C-alpha positions in Angstrom: -12.0 -26.7 55.3 -12.2 -29.2 52.5 -9.2 -29.5 50.1 -10.1 -28.3 46.6 -10.3 -31.2 44.1 -8.0 -31.0 41.2 -9.7 -31.4 37.8 -9.3 -34.9 36.3 -10.1 -35.9 32.7 -12.6 -38.8 31.8 -10.8 -41.6 30.0 -13.5 -41.8 27.3 -13.2 -38.1 26.5 -9.4 -38.3 26.4 -9.5 -41.2 24.0 -12.0 -39.6 21.7 -10.1 -36.3 21.5 -6.8 -38.0 20.9 -8.3 -40.1 18.1 -9.7 -36.9 16.4 -6.3 -35.2 16.7 -4.6 -38.2 15.3 -6.9 -38.1 12.3 -6.5 -34.4 11.9 -2.7 -34.7 11.5 -2.8 -37.9 9.5 -1.4 -37.4 5.9 -4.0 -39.8 4.5 -6.5 -38.3 2.1 -9.1 -40.9 3.0 -9.9 -38.8 6.1 -12.5 -36.0 5.7 -10.5 -33.2 7.4 -13.5 -30.7 7.3 -15.6 -33.2 9.3 -12.9 -33.6 12.0 -12.5 -29.8 12.1 -16.3 -29.4 12.6 -16.2 -32.0 15.4 -13.3 -30.2 17.2 -15.1 -26.9 16.8 -18.2 -28.6 18.4 -16.1 -29.8 21.3 -14.7 -26.3 21.8 -18.1 -25.4 23.2 -17.7 -27.8 26.2 -16.4 -25.8 29.2 -13.5 -28.1 30.1 -12.4 -29.0 26.6 -9.3 -26.8 26.9 -8.4 -28.6 30.1 -8.3 -31.9 28.1 -6.0 -30.2 25.5 -3.5 -29.0 28.1 -3.6 -32.4 29.8 -2.8 -34.1 26.5 0.0 -31.7 25.8 1.6 -31.9 29.2 0.8 -35.4 30.6 -0.1 -37.8 27.8 3.3 -39.4 27.9 2.1 -42.5 26.0 0.9 -40.5 23.0 3.1 -39.4 20.0 4.8 -36.0 20.2 2.8 -34.9 17.1 -0.6 -35.5 18.8 0.6 -33.7 22.0 1.8 -30.8 19.9 -1.5 -30.7 17.9 -3.4 -30.5 21.2 -1.2 -27.6 22.2 -1.6 -25.6 19.0 -5.4 -26.1 19.1 -5.3 -24.9 22.7 -3.4 -21.8 21.7 -6.0 -21.0 19.0 -8.9 -21.6 21.3 -7.5 -19.4 24.1 -7.1 -16.5 21.8 -10.9 -16.2 21.6 -12.2 -18.1 24.7 -9.8 -17.3 27.5 -11.5 -14.2 28.9 -14.9 -16.0 29.2 -13.5 -19.2 30.8 -14.1 -20.0 34.5 -11.3 -19.0 36.8 -10.8 -22.6 37.9 -10.2 -23.7 34.3 -7.8 -20.7 33.7 -5.9 -21.6 36.9 -5.7 -25.3 36.0 -4.3 -24.6 32.5 -1.6 -22.2 33.9 -0.6 -24.6 36.7 -0.1 -27.4 34.1 2.0 -25.3 31.7 4.7 -24.0 34.1 6.2 -27.4 35.1 6.4 -28.3 31.4 8.7 -25.4 30.6 11.6 -27.8 30.9 10.1 -30.7 29.0 12.6 -33.1 27.5 11.2 -32.7 24.0 11.9 -29.3 22.4 8.6 -29.3 20.4 6.6 -29.6 23.6 8.7 -26.8 25.3 8.3 -24.4 22.4 4.5 -25.1 22.2 4.2 -24.4 25.9 6.2 -21.1 25.4 3.8 -20.0 22.7 0.7 -20.7 24.8 2.3 -18.8 27.8 2.9 -15.7 25.6 -0.8 -15.9 24.4 -2.1 -15.9 28.0 0.3 -13.1 29.0 -0.9 -11.1 26.0 -4.5 -11.5 27.0 -3.9 -10.8 30.7 -1.4 -7.9 30.0 0.9 -9.6 32.5 -1.0 -8.9 35.7 -3.0 -12.1 36.4 -0.2 -14.7 36.7 2.1 -13.9 39.7 3.7 -17.4 39.6 5.0 -17.0 36.0 8.0 -14.7 36.5 9.5 -16.6 39.5 9.1 -19.9 37.5 10.9 -18.4 34.5 13.7 -17.1 36.8 14.0 -20.5 38.5 14.4 -22.2 35.1 16.9 -19.6 33.8 19.1 -20.2 37.0 18.7 -24.0 36.9 21.8 -24.7 34.8 19.7 -27.4 33.1 19.7 -27.0 29.3 16.1 -28.0 28.8 14.8 -25.7 31.5 16.9 -22.8 30.4 15.9 -23.3 26.7 12.2 -23.6 27.6 12.2 -20.4 29.7 14.3 -18.4 27.2 11.9 -19.5 24.4 8.8 -18.3 26.4 10.6 -15.1 27.3 11.6 -14.4 23.7 8.0 -14.8 22.6 6.8 -12.4 25.3 9.5 -9.9 24.3 8.5 -10.1 20.7 4.7 -9.9 21.1 4.2 -7.8 24.2 7.6 -6.2 25.2 6.0 -3.5 27.4 4.6 -6.2 29.8 8.2 -6.8 31.2 8.8 -3.1 31.5 5.8 -2.3 33.8 5.2 -2.6 37.6 3.9 -6.0 38.6 1.9 -6.2 41.9 3.9 -8.2 44.4 7.2 -7.7 42.7 9.8 -5.4 44.1 11.1 -4.3 40.7 10.1 -4.4 37.0 10.7 -7.8 35.4 13.0 -6.3 32.8 15.4 -5.4 35.6 15.5 -9.0 36.8 16.0 -10.4 33.3 18.5 -8.1 31.6 21.5 -8.7 33.9 20.9 -12.5 33.5 20.8 -12.2 29.7 24.0 -10.1 29.5 26.1 -12.1 32.0 24.8 -15.6 31.6 23.2 -16.1 28.2 25.2 -13.8 25.9 28.2 -16.0 27.0 26.4 -19.3 27.0 28.2 -22.2 25.3 24.8 -23.1 23.7 24.2 -21.3 20.4 20.4 -21.6 20.8 20.6 -19.7 24.1 22.9 -17.0 22.8 20.5 -16.5 19.9 17.3 -16.3 22.0 19.0 -14.0 24.6 20.2 -11.5 21.9 16.9 -11.6 20.2 15.1 -10.7 23.4 17.2 -7.6 24.1 17.0 -6.5 20.4 13.2 -6.3 20.8 13.7 -3.4 23.3 16.0 -1.2 21.2 13.1 0.3 19.3 11.2 1.3 22.6 14.4 1.9 24.6 13.1 1.4 28.2 15.3 3.1 30.9 16.5 -0.4 32.0 18.2 -0.8 28.6 19.3 2.8 28.3 21.1 2.6 31.7 22.8 -0.6 30.8 23.8 0.2 27.2 27.5 -0.3 28.0 26.9 -3.9 29.0 24.7 -4.4 25.9 27.4 -3.0 23.6 30.1 -5.1 25.4 27.9 -8.2 24.7 27.5 -7.3 21.1 31.3 -6.9 20.5 31.7 -10.3 22.3 29.2 -12.0 20.0 30.4 -10.1 16.8 32.4 -13.0 15.4 30.1 -15.8 16.7 30.5 -19.0 14.7 26.7 -19.2 14.2 25.4 -17.1 11.4 22.0 -16.5 13.1 23.8 -14.8 16.0 26.0 -12.6 13.7 22.8 -11.6 11.9 21.3 -10.5 15.2 24.4 -8.5 16.1 24.2 -6.6 12.8 20.5 -6.0 13.4 21.3 -4.6 16.8 23.8 -2.1 15.4 21.4 -1.1 12.7 18.6 -0.5 15.2 20.8 1.4 17.6 22.0 3.6 14.7 18.3 4.3 13.8 17.0 4.8 17.3 20.0 6.2 19.3 22.9 7.0 17.1 24.7 8.7 20.0 25.1 5.3 21.7 27.5 4.0 19.0 29.4 7.3 18.4 32.1 6.5 20.9 32.7 3.1 19.1 32.0 4.4 15.6 35.2 3.3 13.9 35.0 -0.2 15.4 31.4 -0.6 14.4 32.0 0.6 10.9 35.0 -1.7 10.4 32.9 -4.6 11.7 30.0 -3.8 9.4 32.3 -3.5 6.4 33.8 -6.9 7.3 30.4 -8.6 7.8 29.1 -7.1 4.6 31.3 -9.7 3.0 30.0 -12.6 5.2 29.7 -15.9 3.4 26.1 -16.1 4.7 23.9 -13.9 2.5 21.4 -13.1 5.3 24.2 -11.8 7.5 25.6 -9.7 4.7 22.1 -8.3 3.9 21.6 -7.3 7.6 25.0 -5.6 7.6 24.3 -3.8 4.3 21.2 -2.1 5.9 23.7 -0.2 8.1 25.0 2.2 5.5 21.6 3.7 4.7 20.8 3.9 8.4 24.2 5.6 9.0 23.4 8.3 6.4 19.8 8.8 7.7 21.1 9.2 11.2 23.4 12.1 10.0 26.4 10.6 11.7 29.7 12.3 10.7 30.1 11.8 7.0 33.9 12.2 7.0 34.2 8.8 8.7 32.2 7.2 6.0 34.1 9.1 3.3 37.4 7.6 4.4 35.7 4.1 4.2 34.3 4.6 0.6 37.4 3.2 -1.3 37.0 0.0 0.7 33.2 -0.1 1.0 32.2 0.6 -2.7 34.0 -2.5 -4.1 32.1 -4.7 -1.5 28.7 -3.1 -2.4 29.5 -3.5 -6.1 30.4 -7.2 -5.9 27.2 -7.8 -3.9 25.2 -6.3 -6.7 25.9 -9.1 -9.1 23.1 -11.6 -9.4 23.3 -14.5 -7.0 23.2 -17.9 -8.7 19.8 -18.7 -7.1 18.1 -15.4 -7.9 14.6 -16.0 -9.1 15.0 -13.3 -11.8 17.4 -15.6 -13.7 14.5 -18.0 -14.5 13.1 -17.6 -18.1 15.5 -14.7 -18.7 16.5 -16.2 -22.1 12.9 -16.7 -23.3 12.6 -15.5 -26.9 9.6 -13.7 -28.3 8.9 -16.6 -30.7 7.8 -18.8 -27.7 4.1 -18.3 -27.0 3.2 -17.3 -23.4 1.9 -20.1 -21.2 -1.3 -19.3 -19.3 0.6 -19.3 -16.0 2.9 -16.5 -17.3 -0.1 -14.2 -17.3 -0.2 -12.5 -14.0 -3.6 -11.6 -12.6 -4.5 -8.1 -13.5 -6.5 -5.6 -11.5 -8.6 -2.8 -13.1 -9.0 0.2 -10.9 -12.5 1.6 -11.2 -13.0 5.2 -12.1 -12.9 7.6 -9.1 -13.9 11.2 -9.1 -12.1 13.3 -6.5 -9.0 14.9 -5.3 -6.9 11.9 -4.3 -5.9 9.1 -6.6 -5.5 6.0 -4.5 -2.0 4.7 -5.1 -2.1 1.3 -6.5 1.0 -0.4 -5.2 3.4 -1.8 -7.8 3.2 -5.5 -8.3 5.3 -7.1 -5.5 6.1 -10.4 -7.0 9.4 -9.2 -8.3 10.2 -7.2 -5.1 11.8 -9.8 -3.0 14.3 -7.8 -0.8 17.8 -9.3 -1.2 21.5 -8.4 -0.9 21.6 -7.2 -4.5 18.8 -4.7 -4.0 19.9 -3.6 -0.6 23.4 -3.0 -2.0 22.0 -0.9 -4.9 19.9 1.1 -2.3 23.0 1.7 -0.2 24.9 3.0 -3.3 21.9 5.2 -4.1 21.9 6.7 -0.6 25.7 7.2 -0.7 25.5 8.9 -4.1 22.9 11.3 -2.7 25.1 12.1 0.3 28.4 12.5 -1.5 27.3 13.4 -5.0 30.1 13.3 -7.6 32.7 12.8 -4.9 32.1 9.0 -5.0 32.8 8.8 -8.7 36.7 8.6 -8.4 36.3 5.4 -6.2 33.4 4.1 -8.3 34.0 4.8 -12.0 37.2 2.8 -12.5 35.4 -0.2 -11.1 32.3 0.3 -13.2 34.4 0.8 -16.3 36.5 -2.3 -15.6 33.3 -4.3 -15.2 31.7 -2.9 -18.4 34.7 -3.7 -20.4 34.9 -7.3 -19.4 34.1 -9.5 -22.3 33.3 -13.1 -22.4 30.1 -15.0 -21.3 31.3 -15.9 -17.8 31.6 -12.2 -16.8 28.0 -11.1 -17.9 26.9 -10.8 -14.2 29.7 -8.3 -13.6 28.7 -6.2 -16.6 25.0 -6.3 -15.5 26.0 -5.1 -12.0 27.9 -2.2 -13.5 24.8 -1.1 -15.4 22.7 -1.5 -12.3 25.1 0.7 -10.4 24.9 3.5 -13.0 21.1 3.5 -12.5 21.4 3.5 -8.7 23.7 6.6 -8.7 21.7 8.4 -11.4 20.1 10.8 -8.9 23.1 11.6 -6.7 25.8 11.8 -9.4 23.8 13.1 -12.3 26.1 15.9 -13.3 29.3 13.9 -13.2 27.7 11.0 -15.0 25.5 12.1 -17.9 28.4 12.8 -20.3 29.1 9.1 -20.0 25.6 7.9 -20.9 25.4 5.2 -23.5 23.2 2.2 -24.0 24.4 -1.3 -23.2 24.0 -3.5 -26.3 25.0 -6.9 -24.8 24.1 -10.4 -25.9 22.9 -11.2 -22.4 19.2 -10.2 -22.0 19.4 -9.3 -18.3 22.1 -6.7 -19.2 19.9 -5.2 -21.9 16.9 -5.2 -19.5 18.7 -3.5 -16.6 20.0 -0.9 -19.0 16.4 0.1 -19.7 15.9 0.8 -16.0 19.1 2.8 -15.9 18.1 4.9 -18.9 14.7 5.7 -17.4 16.4 6.8 -14.1 18.5 9.3 -16.2 15.5 10.3 -18.3 13.9 11.9 -15.2 16.9 14.1 -14.4 17.6 15.0 -18.0 14.1 16.4 -18.3 14.8 18.6 -15.2 17.9 19.9 -17.0 15.4 21.2 -19.6 17.3 24.5 -20.4 20.6 22.7 -21.1 20.9 22.0 -24.9 23.4 19.2 -24.0 20.7 17.8 -21.7 18.2 17.8 -24.6 20.5 15.9 -26.8 21.1 13.4 -24.0 17.3 13.1 -23.5 16.9 12.2 -27.2 19.6 9.6 -26.7 17.8 8.0 -23.7 14.5 8.1 -25.6 15.9 6.5 -28.7 17.8 3.9 -26.6 14.6 2.9 -24.9 12.6 2.8 -28.1 15.2 0.5 -29.7 14.9 -1.8 -26.7 11.1 -1.9 -27.2 11.8 -3.9 -30.3 14.2 -6.4 -28.6 13.5 -10.1 -29.4 13.8 -11.2 -25.7 10.6 -11.1 -23.6 12.3 -9.9 -20.4 13.9 -7.0 -22.3 10.6 -6.1 -23.9 8.9 -6.0 -20.5 11.7 -3.9 -19.0 11.8 -1.4 -21.9 8.1 -0.9 -21.9 7.9 -0.4 -18.1 10.9 2.0 -18.2 9.4 3.9 -21.1 6.0 4.3 -19.3 8.1 5.8 -16.4 9.8 8.3 -18.8 6.4 9.2 -20.3 5.0 10.1 -16.9 8.1 12.2 -16.1 8.5 13.8 -19.5 4.8 14.5 -20.4 4.8 17.4 -23.0 8.5 17.0 -23.6 7.5 13.9 -25.7 5.4 16.0 -28.2 8.3 16.7 -30.7 9.0 12.9 -30.8 5.4 11.6 -31.0 5.7 10.2 -34.5 8.8 8.1 -33.8 7.4 7.0 -30.4 4.1 5.8 -32.0 5.9 4.0 -34.8 8.0 2.0 -32.2 5.0 1.4 -29.9 2.8 0.1 -32.7 5.7 -2.0 -34.1 6.0 -3.6 -30.6 2.3 -4.0 -30.5 2.5 -6.1 -33.7 5.2 -8.5 -32.4 4.6 -9.0 -28.6 3.0 -12.1 -27.1 0.0 -11.7 -24.8 1.8 -11.0 -21.5 3.9 -8.1 -22.8 1.1 -6.8 -24.9 -0.6 -5.7 -21.7 2.3 -3.5 -20.9 2.2 -2.0 -24.4 -1.4 -1.1 -23.9 -0.4 0.5 -20.6 2.4 2.5 -22.4 0.0 3.7 -25.1 -2.5 4.7 -22.4 0.1 6.6 -20.4 1.3 8.3 -23.6 -2.3 9.5 -24.3 -2.6 10.7 -20.6 0.7 12.6 -20.9 0.3 14.4 -24.3 -3.5 14.7 -24.3 -4.9 16.7 -27.3 -1.4 16.8 -29.0 -2.2 13.2 -30.1 -5.2 14.5 -32.1 -3.3 14.8 -35.5 -4.2 12.8 -38.6 -0.7 11.6 -39.1 -0.5 10.2 -35.5 -4.0 8.6 -35.6 -3.1 6.8 -38.8 -0.2 5.1 -37.0 -2.0 4.5 -33.7 -5.6 3.5 -34.5 -5.7 0.9 -37.3 -3.7 -1.8 -35.3 -5.8 -1.2 -32.2 -9.1 -1.3 -34.2 -7.9 -4.5 -35.9 -7.1 -6.1 -32.5 -10.5 -4.8 -31.2 -12.3 -6.6 -34.0 -10.3 -9.8 -33.6 -11.2 -10.3 -29.9 -14.5 -11.8 -28.9 -16.8 -10.1 -26.3 -15.9 -12.6 -23.7 -12.1 -12.6 -24.2 -10.2 -11.3 -21.2 -7.6 -9.8 -23.4 -10.2 -7.1 -24.0 -9.6 -5.6 -20.6 -6.3 -3.8 -21.2 -7.6 -2.7 -24.6 -10.7 -1.2 -23.1 -8.5 0.7 -20.6 -6.2 1.9 -23.4 -9.2 3.2 -25.4 -10.5 5.0 -22.3 -7.2 7.0 -22.1 -7.2 7.6 -25.9 -10.8 8.8 -26.0 -10.2 11.3 -23.1 -7.0 12.6 -24.8 -8.5 13.0 -28.3 -11.7 14.6 -27.1 -13.9 15.2 -30.2 -11.1 13.8 -32.3 -12.2 10.4 -31.1 -15.6 10.9 -32.9 -14.8 8.8 -36.0 -14.1 5.8 -33.8 -16.8 6.4 -31.3 -19.8 4.5 -32.8 -18.3 1.0 -32.9 -16.5 1.4 -29.6 -19.8 2.6 -27.9 -21.8 -0.3 -29.5 -19.2 -2.8 -28.4 -19.4 -1.6 -24.7 -23.2 -1.9 -24.8 -23.0 -5.4 -26.3 -20.4 -6.5 -23.6 -22.6 -5.2 -20.7 -25.7 -6.9 -22.1 -23.8 -10.1 -22.7 -22.6 -10.1 -19.1 -26.1 -9.4 -17.7 -27.3 -12.5 -19.6 -24.3 -14.6 -18.5 -25.1 -13.7 -14.9 -28.6 -15.3 -15.2 -27.8 -18.1 -17.6 -24.2 -18.6 -18.7 -25.1 -21.5 -21.0 -27.4 -19.6 -23.3 -25.1 -16.5 -23.2 -22.2 -18.7 -24.2 -20.0 -16.9 -21.6 -19.1 -17.1 -17.9 -20.1 -14.1 -15.9 -17.1 -11.8 -15.1 -18.0 -8.4 -13.8 -14.7 -6.9 -14.8 -16.1 -6.7 -18.4 -18.9 -4.5 -17.1 -16.5 -2.3 -15.1 -14.1 -1.7 -17.9 -16.9 -1.0 -20.4 -18.6 1.5 -18.1 -15.3 3.3 -17.6 -14.7 3.4 -21.3 -18.3 4.9 -21.8 -17.3 7.5 -19.1 -14.2 8.3 -21.1 -16.3 8.8 -24.2 -18.7 11.1 -22.4 -15.8 13.1 -21.1 -14.0 13.2 -24.4 -17.0 13.8 -26.8 -18.9 16.1 -24.4 -22.4 16.9 -25.8 -21.3 15.0 -28.9 -22.3 11.8 -27.0 -25.9 12.7 -27.6 -26.2 11.1 -31.1 -24.6 7.9 -29.7 -26.8 7.3 -26.7 -30.2 8.8 -27.5 -31.7 5.8 -29.3 -30.2 3.1 -27.0 -31.2 1.4 -23.8 -28.1 2.6 -21.9 -30.2 4.4 -19.4 -31.9 1.1 -18.2 -28.6 -0.8 -18.3 -26.9 1.9 -16.3 -29.6 2.0 -13.6 -29.3 -1.7 -13.4 -25.5 -1.4 -12.8 -26.1 1.3 -10.1 -28.0 -1.4 -8.2 -25.5 -4.2 -8.7 -24.4 -6.1 -5.6 -20.7 -5.7 -6.5 -19.1 -2.4 -5.2 -16.8 -1.9 -8.2 -19.7 -2.2 -10.7 -21.6 0.4 -8.7 -18.5 2.7 -8.4 -18.1 2.8 -12.2 -21.8 3.1 -12.8 -22.1 6.2 -10.7 -19.0 7.7 -12.4 -20.8 7.3 -15.7 -24.1 8.7 -14.2 -22.2 11.8 -13.2 -20.4 12.1 -16.6 -23.7 11.8 -18.4 -25.2 14.4 -16.1 -22.5 16.9 -17.0 -22.8 16.5 -20.8 -26.4 15.2 -21.6 -28.6 15.4 -18.4 -31.8 15.2 -20.5 -31.0 11.6 -21.2 -31.3 10.6 -17.6 -34.6 12.6 -17.1 -37.1 9.8 -17.7 -35.8 7.9 -14.7 -34.3 10.8 -12.9 -35.8 10.1 -9.4 -34.7 6.5 -9.5 -31.1 7.5 -10.3 -31.2 10.0 -7.5 -32.7 7.6 -5.0 -30.2 4.8 -5.7 -27.3 7.2 -5.5 -28.5 8.6 -2.2 -28.8 5.1 -0.7 -25.0 4.7 -1.2 -24.3 7.5 1.2 -25.7 5.7 4.2 -24.5 2.1 3.6 -21.7 0.7 5.7 -19.0 3.2 4.8 -15.9 1.0 4.8 -13.5 -0.5 2.2 -14.9 -0.4 -1.3 -18.2 1.2 -0.3 -16.2 4.4 0.4 -15.3 4.7 -3.3 -18.9 3.9 -4.3 -20.3 6.6 -1.9 -17.6 9.0 -3.3 -18.8 8.7 -6.9 -22.5 8.6 -6.0 -22.1 11.8 -4.0 -20.3 13.5 -6.9 -22.9 12.3 -9.4 -25.8 13.7 -7.2 -24.1 17.1 -7.2 -23.5 17.1 -11.0 -27.1 16.1 -11.7 -28.5 18.6 -9.1 -26.9 21.7 -10.8 -28.4 20.6 -14.1 -32.0 19.6 -13.1 -32.2 22.2 -10.3 -35.6 22.0 -8.5 -36.3 18.4 -9.7 -33.8 17.2 -7.2 -36.0 18.4 -4.3 -37.5 14.9 -3.3 -34.1 13.6 -2.1 -32.6 16.8 -0.6 -33.5 16.2 3.0 -32.2 12.6 3.0 -29.0 13.4 1.2 -28.2 16.4 3.4 -28.6 14.3 6.6 -26.3 11.6 5.2 -23.7 14.1 4.1 -23.8 15.8 7.5 -23.0 12.5 9.1 -20.1 11.9 6.8 -18.7 15.4 7.5 -19.1 15.0 11.3 -17.0 11.8 11.1 -14.6 13.0 8.4 -11.6 11.3 10.1 -13.2 7.9 9.4 -13.4 8.3 5.6 -11.0 9.4 2.9 -10.2 13.0 1.8 -12.0 12.6 -1.6 -15.3 11.7 0.0 -15.1 14.5 2.5 -14.5 17.1 -0.3 -17.2 15.7 -2.6 -19.7 15.7 0.4 -18.9 19.3 1.1 -19.4 20.3 -2.5 -22.6 18.3 -3.1 -24.0 19.7 0.2 -23.3 23.2 -1.1 -24.9 22.5 -4.4 -28.1 21.3 -2.8 -28.0 24.2 -0.4 -27.8 26.6 -3.4 -30.8 25.0 -5.2 -33.0 24.5 -2.1 -31.7 26.7 0.7 -35.2 26.5 2.3 -34.8 22.8 2.9 -31.2 22.9 4.0 -31.1 26.0 6.2 -33.2 24.7 9.1 -30.6 21.9 9.8 -27.5 24.0 9.3 -26.4 24.1 12.9 -25.8 20.4 12.9 -23.2 20.4 10.2 -22.0 24.0 9.8 -18.6 23.6 11.5 -17.4 20.4 9.8 -18.8 21.6 6.5 -16.8 24.8 6.6 -13.7 23.0 7.7 -14.1 20.6 4.7 -14.7 23.5 2.3 -11.5 25.3 3.4 -9.5 22.2 2.2 -11.1 22.2 -1.3 -8.9 23.8 -4.0 -10.2 26.9 -5.8 -12.4 25.8 -8.8 -15.9 26.0 -10.2 -17.2 23.3 -7.9 -16.0 25.3 -4.9 -17.8 28.4 -6.3 -21.1 26.4 -6.4 -20.6 25.2 -2.8 -20.1 28.8 -1.6 -23.3 29.9 -3.5 -25.0 27.3 -1.3 -23.2 28.5 1.9 -24.3 32.1 1.3 -27.8 31.0 0.4 -28.5 29.1 3.7 -26.9 31.9 5.8 -29.3 34.4 4.2 -32.3 32.1 5.0 -31.2 31.4 8.5 -28.5 33.9 9.7 -28.8 33.0 13.4 -28.0 29.3 12.5 -24.5 30.4 11.5 -23.6 32.6 14.5 -22.1 29.8 16.6 -19.9 28.8 13.6 -18.9 32.2 12.5 -15.2 31.8 13.1 -15.0 28.7 10.8 -17.2 30.4 8.2 -14.6 33.2 8.1 -11.8 30.6 7.8 -13.6 28.9 4.9 -14.0 32.2 3.1 -10.3 33.0 3.7 -9.3 29.7 2.1 -9.9 31.2 -1.3 -6.8 32.6 -3.0 -9.1 34.5 -5.3 -12.8 34.2 -6.1 -13.0 34.6 -9.9 -16.8 34.8 -10.1 -18.2 38.4 -9.5 -21.5 37.1 -8.1 -20.0 34.7 -5.6 -17.6 37.4 -4.5 -20.4 39.9 -3.8 -22.5 37.2 -2.0 -19.6 36.4 0.3 -19.1 40.1 1.0 -22.8 40.5 1.8 -22.6 37.6 4.3 -19.6 39.0 6.1 -21.0 42.6 6.3 -24.4 41.2 7.3 -22.9 39.5 10.3 -20.9 42.5 11.2 -24.1 44.6 11.3 -26.1 41.9 13.0 -23.6 41.3 15.8 -22.7 45.0 16.5 -20.2 45.0 19.4 -19.8 41.2 19.5 -18.2 41.3 15.9 -14.9 42.5 17.5 -14.9 39.4 19.7 -15.3 37.1 16.7 -12.6 39.1 14.7 -10.1 38.8 17.5 -10.4 35.0 17.5 -9.1 34.8 13.9 -5.4 34.2 13.0 -3.5 37.1 11.3 -3.4 35.4 7.8 -7.2 34.9 7.9 -7.7 38.6 8.8 -5.4 39.6 6.0 -7.4 37.6 3.5 -10.7 39.0 4.7 -9.4 42.6 4.6 -10.6 42.8 0.9 -14.2 42.7 2.2 -13.7 45.9 4.3 -14.9 44.2 7.5 
């Protein structure tokens, strides 16, 4: 038998690839990196290109480390996609070259090899490489630092990316790999004189705490011994991993640390003061974990007098905290363009579930200060006012420090009051007062603290003292709105918006003074903070609704907004937040917005037309295309339609809005279509005759949205289009006929795959399907068996309202046309009917009763069988129909 020949590179190929890699990593800007990238991508098509890369990484001794490492990283990226389709010879060659290199002299080469090994193990799920584990064990047992480090590095990457691989049976091995490695890690590497090995070994074992395989569970004593041994390691990275291990164990298996609880708590308290902030941060996570694990609270209570001062001192700003930048900036300094954070307008969505827009994360860097505040918050919720004796003297001492150098102490004290607002509300609120300090960050944190109390004061509603305190909080925040420091303005406005959401109608008695302060702020803020004022005004309108519609209030609110509105050009991006603000105001005022409606309406039309021109020819339009102008304008028009109701008629009847809107419904951008269909539905509700001349086009475009690729933004477009079709259908009745069959089949598909879309689209699909079934039961009934079950399931999740009544009219209508089509779904039909708390409409109630009694007669003796399949609460709800 002939010996198999080992793959060998061609010299020319080797030279060419090395030259390319050298150019790719060269810092020179004369080299066109995209050309080199294209060339390397082109080479990737050659079957043995990856063999060249591993050869360069492992054997090109004459080349620089940087070139060899670049070859390794390219190989790693290539293997992620190409490995499964490579020939077995090439796979074998690459693996056989990597293993001897685990102990390479250069650490960069070793770690690159470790990364590639973990990528291959990930793809093969650990089963295709019998030589790997013995090779790792040989290196670990070699006593040679390079070999041990290379093997530990590869092992740690496997533990991090694919921990389960080491805890599974491997063909040809007597026991699971984890049973081979764990004892070595505990005995050899936890006690290694080399910090890098201690760190890697502890990191490996920590990865398993979350999944807790039996090998770890059965050796927890050894693990804990190891942790206590490493607890005071001179290297901060190792101490951090020890803390992380105790936190994970507390979260996953609190019983494991119970026998050592006092020692662990004392240790965590000590490391919470570690000079290394990352170690202290990891230790600080322990207190929340402890409370969540419901470990005995008396142990923690004994520790409070020593723990609280540590948490408090860690709550002071660190010198390098990013929040300290620009804190002193005065309102007289104009904003720089880079100060204006990008803003995101959320298009209008019709449906049950508002998508949560996550708060802006740029300020949310997790650090020791925030973690300590979170720990105090948790402790205050566990112990309530019992923590105050240990805490209040410290807070009071910090608050009474005077002098500039102690401002961070005072600030931390105000932060602490806010952090414990929830847990210690009763014991604290007699002490509420506003911090009026010359340091802006103290004034700004006091806004947050006041808003935290505002929430609980509102819940104390019946308490006259609570009402007095709420007024205090409100006035405190309103005064801060007029602060001359930008950071304080921002904090006050955001805190006030929070209080508005919590307080809602409680604000009504104070509307005059609130509006005076908001409009005063509006007059003095620079551009960046102006956006937050718009937001606070919009939130106020959303909170108090029609209460805002009083001449005295409108005289304060509207003139400054109208003046700003007139001052901004149609292509000025500062219009966006103003358009959003007007949207909330027009919805709140309803017909009260009529005096302002004409210019606002006209402006929206002008903006949409300008943008349509800019899209085709920016030069002659004198503006760059930005679709956010269209989206905000469409949403404001929707707000007008909702607010003015049929009063919108005089505004739109003589305009070309209909053609503009149809155009927007066909736009390629999902957010434009989403807002366009919202407006189509709002117009259908209040002035359907306006859409009539192009009715079929509107219906067809809307129905096309239901079968496009339903992922991401398209879901929200489909949601609004679906809602709009239903709103239009109930107004134009039979004229909807041409699209019924297509829409019903699209909606049936959505309902059959409800788990793949969002709740709002499922509900809207169920309602629109019902509305079409009500109008044209003859077209819908023949197909009902395909969608009856998921349709009824979706209807039973819809809350009782007029839309649900329409849908049930449709359900009853199709069952009358095709009763046998509903028999196989009778149990879910009964459940859907039972989902009503009360059907207010007489006619729907009697239709439902007829359906149930009709089936009872039709099924005869089989009715009892169906009845017995229903849960007791369902039977109880259906009893009112005497079935």
